[in-house]
N, C-alpha and C positions, 0 to 999 in steps of 0.2 A: 666168780667174775666171768661166767660162761658167755653172757651176752656180749661183753666187751671183747674178751680175748678171741672167741671164735669168729665173731663177725668182722674182726679186723681184716680178715683175708678178703672181704668183699669191698674193702675200701678203695680199690682200683681208682686212685684219686686223680688221675690225669696230671700228675706233677711233672715238672721239668727236672730231669736229673742230669748231672754232668756226664759227658761222654769223652773226657780227655783221654787221649791215646795211652798215656802212661799211668792211668789210674789203676789202683789196686783192684784186682778181681778177687773177691773173697769166697766165691762159691760158683759152681756151675750146675745148671739143671738141664739135663739132656744136651749139654754143650752150650746152653745160653748162659752168659755171664751175669752174675750179681755183683754190682759195683759197691765199693765202700761208701760212695756218696749216697746211694740208695739206702743202704743200711743206716747211715748216720741221720739222714732226714726222717726216715720212718721212726727211728728211735726217738728223736726229739718230739715228734707228734704223739707218740705213745706215752712218753713221760708226761707231757702236757695233759693228756687225757686222764691218766691215772691220778695225777696231782690234783685235778679238778674233781673227779668223781669219787676217788678212793684214796685220799692222802695217807691213810694208815698203811696202805700197801707199800708206798715208797719208803717207809721207815723200817720195813722188815729187813732182816739180815741178808737174804739172798735176792732182794728186789732187783738189783741190776742184772744178776745172772738170769733171772726169770724174764726180765724185759728183753735181754739180748736173744734169748731163746724164742720168745714170742715174735720178735721182729724177723729173725731168720726164717721161722716157720711161715710167717705171713708172706715174705718175699718168694719163698719156694712155692707156696701154694698159688700165688698169683702167676708165677711163671708157668706152672703146670696147667692152670686154667687157660692162659693165653695160648699155650701150645695145643691144648685139646680143641680149643675154639678154631684154630687154624686148621687142624686136622679135619674138623667137621665142616670146614668151609662156610662158617656162619657169615651171613650177608650183612654188610654195613654199608649204608649209602653215604654219598658225599655230604649231603645236608646234615647227617648225624655227626660227621667228623667236624663240620663247621660249628655245630652246636656244642660239641665238646671243647673246641678251641675257645668259643665265646664263654664257656663256663670257666675256663682258666683265666681269661682276660678280666673277668669280674673281680678276681682276687688282687689285681694290681691296684695301687692307690692312684688311679687315673680319673681325671675329671671329664675327659672327653674320650670318644671312641678312638680318635687319632692318637691320643696319648697312650692309650692301652696297646694299640698296634705297635707303636714305637718301643714301649717297654718290652713287649714280647720279642720283637726282633733283636733288641739289645741282649736279652736273656739267651736267645738262641745263638747269637754271635759269641757270647761268653763261653758257651758250652760246645762250640764247634759243631753245631747242629743245623742242617738246612731245614727249610720249611717243609720240603718233601719228606725228610726223615722224621720230622716232628709229626707230620700228619699220619705217617705210617705207624708211629708209636701210639697215637691217639686211636687209630683204627683197631690196633690190636687190643688195647685196653677195653674199648667198646665191645669188641667181639667177646672178650671174656665176661663182661657184664651181662651181655645178652645170653650167653651160655648159662650163667647162673640163674638168670630170670626164667628162661624157657625150659631148661632141663631140670634144675634143682628145686626152684620155688614151686614148680607145678606139682611136686610130691607132698608139699606141706598141707596138712589138713587143719581145719579150725579146731582149737582146743575144745574139749568137752566141758560142760558146765560144772561137773563135779571136780574137775581139775582146777578150774578157776577158783571155785570156792575153797578148795584145800590150800591153794597158794595164798589166797586172801587171809585165811585163818592163820597160817604160818607167819605172814607179815604182821598181822595184828598181835600175835603172841610176842614177837620180837620187839615190836613197838612198846609193848606194855612192860616186859621184864628184861629185855636186852640179852637174855641168856641164850646160849646155843642149845637147841634142842638135842636131846640124846641121839647119838648115831648119825647126826648130820655132818656131812663133809665140810671142812673149813671153807673150801671154795664156794659151796652152795650157801653157807651161812653168810659169806661176804656179799653175795648177790642179794640175798633177802634183806640184809642190813642196809645196803645201798638203796634198795626200793623203799624200805621202811623210812629212811631218812628223807627221801623225796616226798613221801606222803605226809611226813610230819611238817615239812615246810608248807605243803598245800593247805593243811587244816589249822596251822598255827595262828595265833592272834596276829593281826596285821594292822598297820596304820598307813594312811595316805598322808604324806607330809609335804609342806612347802618350807623352804628356808631362805634366809638371806644371810650370806656369808661375807663377813668383813675380815680381810687378811691384814696382818701387821705388815707395814713396809719394810721394817727391819726386825730381826729376832732378838731385840734387846728390850729392856724395860720401857724405854721411850716409845719404841714402835708399838709395843703391846698396849701402852696406855692410850696412844692416839687412836688405835683401832677400837679399843673399848669405848672410848669417848664417842666415836662415830656410831658404834653399835647402840649405845645408850640413846643417842640422838634419834636414831632410826626407830627404836622402841618407843620413845616418847611421841613421835609422829603417829605411830600405829595406835598408841593409847588415846590419841586425840582424834581418831577416826580416819586416818589416812588408809588408802587401799593397799593391802599387802602386796598384791601382784604388781601394782605400779612401783612400789618402793623396791621390790625385788629386781625389776627391770632396771631401775635407776642406780641402786647401790650394790646389789650382790656381785661378788667377785667369782661366783661359780657360774661361768659364762653359759654353760650348757643348760642349767636349770633356770637361770635368770631370764633367758629367752622364752621360757614357759611360765613366767610369773612365779618362779621359785619352786615349781612342782618337781619333786624328786621321786614321785610314784609311791608304790607300796613297799614297806619294809616289814621284816619280822624281827623279833628279838635276836640280837646278836650280830645283825648286819651293820649296825652303826657303831661308831666309837663309843666306848663304855660311858663316857660323860654324857652323851646324848641319850643313849639307851636308858640310863637310870632316870632321866627326866621325862622323856616323851611318852613312855609307856604308862606313866602315871597321869597323863593329861587327858582331857576329854575333847571331843570334836568342837572346833571353834576357839580353843584355848591358844594363846600365843605366849611363848616362853620369854623369859628374860635372856639377855645374851649369855650363851653357854660356850665356855672355852674348850677347844680341842686342839690337837696338834695342827689343825688346818687354819685356825683362827677363831672368830667369834660367830656363833650361829644364833639367829633368832628363828624359832621354829613355830609353825602353826599346824595343828592337827586338823585335817579336812574330813577325815573319815576314820572310823575304828570298827574293825570286824573282829568279833570275838572268836576265840578258838572253837573249833568244831570237833565232833567225834568222827572218826573215819567210818563211813558207811559203805556197805558192799556195792550199792548202786553207784557210788562216786568212784570207787576203785575199779569196778568191773572191766571197763573198756581198756584201761591202761594195763591191767594184769593180763587180760586176754591177748593184748599185743606183745607183751613180754614173753608169754608162754609160746606164742606163735614164732617169735624171733628165736627162741631157744630151740624149738623143733627145727626151724630153718637152719640154724647153726649146726645142729647135729647132722642133718642131711648133707650140708656142705662138707663137714668133717669126713663123713663116710665116702663121699664122692672123691674128695682129694686124697684120702688115704688109699683108695683104689688106684689112683693115678701115681701116687708115690711108690706103691709096691712094684710098679713096672718101670719106674724111672731110674736113670743114672744120676744120682746126686753126689756132688763132690763139694766138700767144705774145706777150704784152705786156711781160713782164718777163724778158728773156733773161739768166738768171743765169750 
């Protein structure tokens, strides 16, 4: 998991963290405090990331202990990078701080710019932080980002073609037999496996589907029968030549896809409920299913397009693998740089999670 774990220290995410006076300080880096709120928010993000990319990792015996260590390492590394950036007097302009604040405001569920401004001020008030203090925090994070880009990324060279080919051959081997190559570290095997799984999704058989969803009003036999009756009526209209997209807009209770004529995009096997999977992957383009019951209700599905499974070719994987290797080299350079800073730093950990 090198790409995930090492590059987390570059996540300098411009987040808002609580600054309550009585909040627990769990560590200090050259006197700069690391707060429990910082730790907890970063831990939540990391767990979410691993749950999405590598769910097997979360089920391992020492997963929480490893997560805690990665979070603490990340926070220490970010503090060291911020401090080094200040020491180097890296220049950040006011417009860049404004852009950083705008980046944060985009994450608020606001419909207008004024709503976003209001939400930001409310958040700052909750955390006893002035706008001036907030701008200073953003400035320090941006200085660290610029340090990483100007000093560390400049050292990263493009991968050699033979290294890209070797990585591709390893991924292909794992895709075909799933076994860990002899003498490969478990961490490296996990990374190759994650990459292999992504490529499997890319080349897998896929369908483009539309559906009309009829939900029961009640979860009893009466509600289900009424929903099935309506679904059969819709299917009858389709059999008699009615336009699928028009009926999706009229009847479907999946509001998001109904606004697109029932279009749910491309799916691969395993993405849909099993009841749908078992039917739709046996259908041909243009086919319309009978009502299919799932936990969500009754679906009438039309297959618009079918793409057969492909073989993974070097040309297809080349650019993605080149980028992965480049990021790994970058991560190694960041590690070297941060380790040099750590060797000279005074790091105190008060709450060893």
